[in-house]
A tleap script that builds the chain and sets N, CA, C and O, in Angstrom:
source leaprc.protein.ff14SB
mol = sequence {
  NMET LYS ASP TYR GLN ILE GLU ASN ILE LYS
  SER PHE VAL ASN SER LEU LYS LEU PHE LYS
  ILE GLY VAL SER TRP GLY GLY HIE GLU SER
  LEU ILE LEU ALA PRO ALA ILE GLY TYR LEU
  LYS GLU LEU PRO PRO GLU GLN PHE LYS ALA
  MET GLY ILE SER LEU GLY THR ILE ARG ILE
  SER VAL GLY LEU GLU ASN LYS GLU ASP LEU
  VAL ASN ASP LEU ASP GLU ALA LEU LYS LEU
  CILE
}
set mol.1.N position { 21.877 98.353 -55.533 }
set mol.1.CA position { 21.932 97.418 -54.849 }
set mol.1.C position { 22.880 97.873 -53.714 }
set mol.1.O position { 23.804 98.588 -54.103 }
set mol.2.N position { 22.835 97.582 -52.272 }
set mol.2.CA position { 23.964 98.484 -51.645 }
set mol.2.C position { 25.074 97.303 -51.063 }
set mol.2.O position { 25.928 97.521 -50.204 }
set mol.3.N position { 24.885 96.282 -51.608 }
set mol.3.CA position { 26.045 94.900 -51.511 }
set mol.3.C position { 26.027 94.197 -52.718 }
set mol.3.O position { 25.120 93.552 -53.245 }
set mol.4.N position { 27.455 94.481 -53.158 }
set mol.4.CA position { 27.522 94.004 -54.483 }
set mol.4.C position { 27.981 92.687 -54.388 }
set mol.4.O position { 28.485 92.373 -55.466 }
set mol.5.N position { 28.029 91.749 -53.546 }
set mol.5.CA position { 28.558 90.518 -53.286 }
set mol.5.C position { 27.314 89.510 -54.294 }
set mol.5.O position { 26.094 89.388 -54.189 }
set mol.6.N position { 28.441 88.854 -55.361 }
set mol.6.CA position { 27.480 88.119 -56.267 }
set mol.6.C position { 26.580 87.186 -55.887 }
set mol.6.O position { 25.664 86.930 -56.669 }
set mol.7.N position { 26.655 86.561 -54.735 }
set mol.7.CA position { 25.705 85.668 -53.986 }
set mol.7.C position { 24.514 86.495 -53.717 }
set mol.7.O position { 23.383 86.061 -53.936 }
set mol.8.N position { 24.766 87.813 -53.194 }
set mol.8.CA position { 23.704 88.700 -52.879 }
set mol.8.C position { 22.837 88.718 -53.982 }
set mol.8.O position { 21.669 88.356 -53.833 }
set mol.9.N position { 23.317 89.143 -55.212 }
set mol.9.CA position { 22.611 89.560 -56.401 }
set mol.9.C position { 22.112 88.270 -56.876 }
set mol.9.O position { 20.904 88.297 -57.110 }
set mol.10.N position { 22.619 87.280 -57.064 }
set mol.10.CA position { 21.893 85.939 -57.305 }
set mol.10.C position { 20.437 85.660 -56.147 }
set mol.10.O position { 19.276 85.480 -56.514 }
set mol.11.N position { 20.787 85.687 -55.144 }
set mol.11.CA position { 19.805 85.502 -54.023 }
set mol.11.C position { 18.697 86.665 -54.545 }
set mol.11.O position { 17.572 86.255 -54.833 }
set mol.12.N position { 18.916 87.745 -54.641 }
set mol.12.CA position { 17.633 88.841 -54.896 }
set mol.12.C position { 17.196 88.529 -56.246 }
set mol.12.O position { 15.987 88.743 -56.336 }
set mol.13.N position { 17.586 88.205 -57.080 }
set mol.13.CA position { 17.283 87.502 -58.428 }
set mol.13.C position { 16.462 86.222 -58.792 }
set mol.13.O position { 15.656 86.016 -59.699 }
set mol.14.N position { 17.036 85.263 -57.566 }
set mol.14.CA position { 16.487 84.105 -57.881 }
set mol.14.C position { 15.006 83.941 -56.977 }
set mol.14.O position { 14.208 83.031 -57.201 }
set mol.15.N position { 14.758 85.241 -55.676 }
set mol.15.CA position { 13.774 85.092 -55.049 }
set mol.15.C position { 12.502 85.757 -55.612 }
set mol.15.O position { 11.469 85.956 -54.972 }
set mol.16.N position { 12.712 86.049 -56.814 }
set mol.16.CA position { 11.568 87.482 -57.375 }
set mol.16.C position { 10.661 86.217 -58.024 }
set mol.16.O position { 11.028 85.284 -58.739 }
set mol.17.N position { 9.500 86.514 -57.558 }
set mol.17.CA position { 8.192 85.443 -57.914 }
set mol.17.C position { 7.691 85.795 -59.416 }
set mol.17.O position { 7.321 84.863 -60.130 }
set mol.18.N position { 7.673 87.107 -59.900 }
set mol.18.CA position { 7.278 87.654 -60.865 }
set mol.18.C position { 7.642 87.905 -62.205 }
set mol.18.O position { 7.122 87.796 -63.316 }
set mol.19.N position { 8.768 88.298 -61.700 }
set mol.19.CA position { 9.932 88.714 -62.864 }
set mol.19.C position { 10.803 87.522 -63.352 }
set mol.19.O position { 11.472 87.007 -62.456 }
set mol.20.N position { 10.924 87.010 -64.521 }
set mol.20.CA position { 11.603 86.360 -65.554 }
set mol.20.C position { 12.980 86.731 -65.501 }
set mol.20.O position { 13.350 87.892 -65.321 }
set mol.21.N position { 13.886 85.570 -65.685 }
set mol.21.CA position { 15.402 86.125 -65.428 }
set mol.21.C position { 15.514 86.288 -67.596 }
set mol.21.O position { 15.376 85.366 -68.400 }
set mol.22.N position { 15.722 87.380 -67.816 }
set mol.22.CA position { 15.980 87.513 -69.514 }
set mol.22.C position { 15.827 88.856 -69.891 }
set mol.22.O position { 15.422 89.737 -69.133 }
set mol.23.N position { 16.165 89.020 -71.115 }
set mol.23.CA position { 15.905 90.593 -71.895 }
set mol.23.C position { 14.887 90.783 -72.516 }
set mol.23.O position { 14.232 89.913 -73.089 }
set mol.24.N position { 14.641 91.982 -72.465 }
set mol.24.CA position { 13.444 92.123 -73.461 }
set mol.24.C position { 13.326 92.045 -74.972 }
set mol.24.O position { 14.094 92.621 -75.743 }
set mol.25.N position { 12.181 91.198 -75.371 }
set mol.25.CA position { 12.233 91.005 -76.598 }
set mol.25.C position { 10.900 91.880 -77.082 }
set mol.25.O position { 10.521 91.752 -78.246 }
set mol.26.N position { 10.141 92.841 -76.100 }
set mol.26.CA position { 8.908 93.582 -76.383 }
set mol.26.C position { 7.893 92.746 -75.853 }
set mol.26.O position { 6.757 93.202 -75.985 }
set mol.27.N position { 8.002 91.536 -75.234 }
set mol.27.CA position { 7.062 90.518 -74.663 }
set mol.27.C position { 6.238 91.394 -73.514 }
set mol.27.O position { 6.722 92.399 -72.993 }
set mol.28.N position { 4.857 90.837 -73.179 }
set mol.28.CA position { 4.129 91.264 -71.994 }
set mol.28.C position { 4.867 90.922 -70.609 }
set mol.28.O position { 4.560 91.712 -69.717 }
set mol.29.N position { 5.634 90.072 -70.291 }
set mol.29.CA position { 6.362 89.847 -69.214 }
set mol.29.C position { 7.145 90.421 -68.381 }
set mol.29.O position { 8.142 90.736 -69.030 }
set mol.30.N position { 7.273 90.754 -67.256 }
set mol.30.CA position { 8.422 91.698 -66.327 }
set mol.30.C position { 9.847 90.959 -66.517 }
set mol.30.O position { 9.891 89.842 -66.000 }
set mol.31.N position { 10.680 91.269 -66.983 }
set mol.31.CA position { 12.096 90.561 -66.785 }
set mol.31.C position { 13.019 91.513 -66.106 }
set mol.31.O position { 12.929 92.713 -65.849 }
set mol.32.N position { 14.203 90.347 -65.830 }
set mol.32.CA position { 14.805 90.881 -64.999 }
set mol.32.C position { 16.145 90.409 -65.471 }
set mol.32.O position { 16.209 89.262 -65.914 }
set mol.33.N position { 17.329 91.220 -65.429 }
set mol.33.CA position { 18.802 91.201 -66.141 }
set mol.33.C position { 19.850 91.491 -64.920 }
set mol.33.O position { 19.890 92.462 -64.164 }
set mol.34.N position { 20.362 90.780 -64.952 }
set mol.34.CA position { 21.686 91.269 -63.597 }
set mol.34.C position { 23.105 90.783 -64.876 }
set mol.34.O position { 23.284 89.671 -65.371 }
set mol.35.N position { 23.719 91.754 -65.056 }
set mol.35.CA position { 24.860 91.323 -65.751 }
set mol.35.C position { 25.964 90.681 -65.219 }
set mol.35.O position { 26.688 89.862 -65.785 }
set mol.36.N position { 26.060 91.203 -63.841 }
set mol.36.CA position { 27.333 90.205 -63.051 }
set mol.36.C position { 27.093 88.943 -63.023 }
set mol.36.O position { 28.024 88.197 -62.720 }
set mol.37.N position { 25.893 88.434 -63.305 }
set mol.37.CA position { 25.689 86.955 -63.043 }
set mol.37.C position { 26.133 86.107 -64.220 }
set mol.37.O position { 26.774 85.060 -64.133 }
set mol.38.N position { 25.689 86.720 -65.386 }
set mol.38.CA position { 25.904 86.206 -66.710 }
set mol.38.C position { 27.386 86.489 -67.181 }
set mol.38.O position { 28.006 85.613 -67.783 }
set mol.39.N position { 27.780 87.351 -66.987 }
set mol.39.CA position { 29.144 87.935 -67.467 }
set mol.39.C position { 30.645 87.973 -66.559 }
set mol.39.O position { 31.764 88.092 -67.059 }
set mol.40.N position { 30.352 87.850 -65.221 }
set mol.40.CA position { 31.394 87.675 -64.601 }
set mol.40.C position { 32.525 86.593 -64.536 }
set mol.40.O position { 33.614 86.825 -64.013 }
set mol.41.N position { 32.196 85.423 -65.091 }
set mol.41.CA position { 32.950 84.411 -65.722 }
set mol.41.C position { 33.373 84.698 -66.795 }
set mol.41.O position { 34.012 83.806 -67.352 }
set mol.42.N position { 33.257 85.645 -67.324 }
set mol.42.CA position { 33.818 86.403 -68.941 }
set mol.42.C position { 34.759 87.385 -68.902 }
set mol.42.O position { 35.643 87.491 -69.753 }
set mol.43.N position { 34.580 88.360 -67.649 }
set mol.43.CA position { 34.814 89.947 -68.095 }
set mol.43.C position { 35.199 89.972 -66.282 }
set mol.43.O position { 34.490 89.512 -65.387 }
set mol.44.N position { 36.703 90.747 -66.128 }
set mol.44.CA position { 36.889 90.801 -64.798 }
set mol.44.C position { 36.056 92.236 -64.145 }
set mol.44.O position { 35.500 93.057 -64.874 }
set mol.45.N position { 36.099 92.316 -62.869 }
set mol.45.CA position { 35.179 93.608 -62.085 }
set mol.45.C position { 35.991 94.663 -62.781 }
set mol.45.O position { 35.247 95.344 -63.486 }
set mol.46.N position { 36.819 94.918 -62.821 }
set mol.46.CA position { 37.649 96.129 -63.750 }
set mol.46.C position { 36.970 96.646 -64.823 }
set mol.46.O position { 36.589 97.781 -65.110 }
set mol.47.N position { 36.892 95.479 -65.403 }
set mol.47.CA position { 36.055 95.666 -66.698 }
set mol.47.C position { 34.750 96.113 -67.302 }
set mol.47.O position { 34.442 96.557 -68.407 }
set mol.48.N position { 34.062 95.830 -66.147 }
set mol.48.CA position { 32.605 96.025 -65.922 }
set mol.48.C position { 32.742 97.797 -65.462 }
set mol.48.O position { 32.092 98.657 -66.056 }
set mol.49.N position { 33.527 98.056 -64.519 }
set mol.49.CA position { 33.758 99.367 -64.097 }
set mol.49.C position { 34.232 100.472 -65.376 }
set mol.49.O position { 33.780 101.594 -65.605 }
set mol.50.N position { 35.284 99.727 -66.082 }
set mol.50.CA position { 35.664 100.504 -67.150 }
set mol.50.C position { 34.320 100.731 -68.286 }
set mol.50.O position { 34.311 101.669 -69.083 }
set mol.51.N position { 33.449 99.919 -68.214 }
set mol.51.CA position { 32.266 99.952 -69.449 }
set mol.51.C position { 31.298 101.016 -68.500 }
set mol.51.O position { 30.310 101.377 -69.140 }
set mol.52.N position { 31.352 101.468 -67.416 }
set mol.52.CA position { 30.341 102.238 -66.516 }
set mol.52.C position { 29.564 101.193 -65.755 }
set mol.52.O position { 29.027 101.666 -64.753 }
set mol.53.N position { 29.382 100.084 -65.920 }
set mol.53.CA position { 28.641 99.195 -65.240 }
set mol.53.C position { 28.953 98.537 -63.783 }
set mol.53.O position { 29.964 97.844 -63.663 }
set mol.54.N position { 28.315 98.696 -62.969 }
set mol.54.CA position { 28.335 98.293 -61.511 }
set mol.54.C position { 28.026 97.201 -61.371 }
set mol.54.O position { 27.035 96.794 -61.978 }
set mol.55.N position { 28.670 96.447 -60.630 }
set mol.55.CA position { 28.439 94.891 -60.235 }
set mol.55.C position { 26.912 94.842 -59.834 }
set mol.55.O position { 26.328 93.771 -60.002 }
set mol.56.N position { 26.365 95.696 -59.423 }
set mol.56.CA position { 25.329 95.883 -58.691 }
set mol.56.C position { 24.020 96.376 -59.663 }
set mol.56.O position { 22.845 96.565 -59.346 }
set mol.57.N position { 24.644 96.495 -60.854 }
set mol.57.CA position { 23.239 97.064 -61.934 }
set mol.57.C position { 22.285 95.877 -62.073 }
set mol.57.O position { 22.633 94.703 -62.205 }
set mol.58.N position { 21.073 96.329 -62.027 }
set mol.58.CA position { 20.134 95.256 -62.336 }
set mol.58.C position { 19.000 96.007 -63.335 }
set mol.58.O position { 18.336 96.988 -63.002 }
set mol.59.N position { 18.942 95.412 -64.460 }
set mol.59.CA position { 17.964 96.110 -65.716 }
set mol.59.C position { 16.659 95.116 -65.466 }
set mol.59.O position { 16.639 93.892 -65.337 }
set mol.60.N position { 15.677 95.990 -65.445 }
set mol.60.CA position { 13.934 95.577 -65.244 }
set mol.60.C position { 13.400 95.975 -66.122 }
set mol.60.O position { 13.596 97.158 -66.403 }
set mol.61.N position { 12.537 95.218 -66.907 }
set mol.61.CA position { 11.618 95.593 -68.247 }
set mol.61.C position { 10.449 95.373 -67.604 }
set mol.61.O position { 10.337 94.154 -67.476 }
set mol.62.N position { 9.320 96.058 -67.034 }
set mol.62.CA position { 8.285 95.922 -66.746 }
set mol.62.C position { 7.171 95.251 -67.823 }
set mol.62.O position { 7.064 95.724 -68.954 }
set mol.63.N position { 6.674 94.560 -67.553 }
set mol.63.CA position { 5.401 94.042 -68.320 }
set mol.63.C position { 4.024 94.576 -67.962 }
set mol.63.O position { 3.854 95.788 -67.834 }
set mol.64.N position { 3.148 93.800 -67.816 }
set mol.64.CA position { 1.914 94.049 -67.940 }
set mol.64.C position { 1.037 93.593 -66.598 }
set mol.64.O position { -0.180 93.757 -66.510 }
set mol.65.N position { 1.821 93.027 -65.635 }
set mol.65.CA position { 1.150 92.438 -64.383 }
set mol.65.C position { 0.885 93.910 -63.485 }
set mol.65.O position { 1.218 95.058 -63.780 }
set mol.66.N position { 0.294 93.489 -62.507 }
set mol.66.CA position { -0.195 94.373 -61.563 }
set mol.66.C position { 1.420 95.428 -61.054 }
set mol.66.O position { 2.572 95.008 -60.944 }
set mol.67.N position { 1.015 96.518 -60.889 }
set mol.67.CA position { 2.166 97.563 -60.535 }
set mol.67.C position { 2.449 97.205 -59.305 }
set mol.67.O position { 3.643 97.104 -59.024 }
set mol.68.N position { 1.261 96.877 -58.083 }
set mol.68.CA position { 1.382 97.019 -56.796 }
set mol.68.C position { 2.269 95.595 -56.032 }
set mol.68.O position { 2.975 95.413 -55.039 }
set mol.69.N position { 1.607 94.603 -57.431 }
set mol.69.CA position { 2.070 93.045 -57.209 }
set mol.69.C position { 3.693 93.128 -57.636 }
set mol.69.O position { 4.522 92.467 -57.010 }
set mol.70.N position { 4.105 94.067 -58.846 }
set mol.70.CA position { 5.480 94.029 -59.043 }
set mol.70.C position { 6.485 94.569 -57.739 }
set mol.70.O position { 7.402 93.959 -57.187 }
set mol.71.N position { 5.959 95.925 -57.474 }
set mol.71.CA position { 6.516 96.534 -56.331 }
set mol.71.C position { 6.485 95.749 -55.087 }
set mol.71.O position { 7.183 96.167 -54.163 }
set mol.72.N position { 5.813 94.713 -54.915 }
set mol.72.CA position { 5.954 94.128 -53.781 }
set mol.72.C position { 6.967 92.986 -53.810 }
set mol.72.O position { 7.721 92.704 -52.879 }
set mol.73.N position { 6.894 92.354 -55.006 }
set mol.73.CA position { 7.722 91.260 -55.522 }
set mol.73.C position { 9.345 91.934 -55.314 }
set mol.73.O position { 10.132 91.253 -54.658 }
set mol.74.N position { 9.749 93.070 -55.795 }
set mol.74.CA position { 10.809 93.500 -55.581 }
set mol.74.C position { 11.084 93.800 -54.127 }
set mol.74.O position { 11.997 93.279 -53.487 }
set mol.75.N position { 10.203 94.701 -53.646 }
set mol.75.CA position { 10.539 94.764 -51.880 }
set mol.75.C position { 10.759 93.484 -50.935 }
set mol.75.O position { 11.530 93.451 -49.975 }
set mol.76.N position { 9.978 92.487 -51.363 }
set mol.76.CA position { 10.426 91.290 -50.646 }
set mol.76.C position { 11.443 90.435 -50.732 }
set mol.76.O position { 11.754 89.527 -49.961 }
set mol.77.N position { 12.100 90.904 -52.045 }
set mol.77.CA position { 13.331 90.580 -52.749 }
set mol.77.C position { 14.358 90.959 -51.953 }
set mol.77.O position { 15.145 90.229 -51.350 }
set mol.78.N position { 14.290 92.541 -51.994 }
set mol.78.CA position { 15.245 93.223 -51.535 }
set mol.78.C position { 15.350 93.009 -49.850 }
set mol.78.O position { 16.404 93.309 -49.291 }
set mol.79.N position { 14.448 92.590 -49.239 }
set mol.79.CA position { 14.423 92.440 -47.723 }
set mol.79.C position { 14.981 91.243 -47.641 }
set mol.79.O position { 14.602 90.769 -46.570 }
set mol.80.N position { 15.941 90.207 -48.398 }
set mol.80.CA position { 16.296 88.936 -48.217 }
set mol.80.C position { 17.723 88.770 -48.751 }
set mol.80.O position { 18.328 87.751 -49.084 }
set mol.81.N position { 18.130 90.205 -48.738 }
set mol.81.CA position { 19.440 90.405 -49.025 }
set mol.81.C position { 19.971 91.415 -47.879 }
set mol.81.O position { 21.145 91.785 -47.879 }
savepdb mol mol.pdb
quit
């Protein structure tokens, strides 16, 4: 993501319709995880950087949904930020 403001990251993640928030446990659904949303309360931005994680890092686990639908979902969410 080009703008690492936490509100933009939250807006992006929350606007997705097909991706659920979470980590992959080998399920069939598409998931998304933005470490900055959950961990910024516990870790300062400097510690993220020291671990090699950008505040704009987004982890995506692609499931079995239609690939065009997933790409469109991501594209629409990116347009909002």
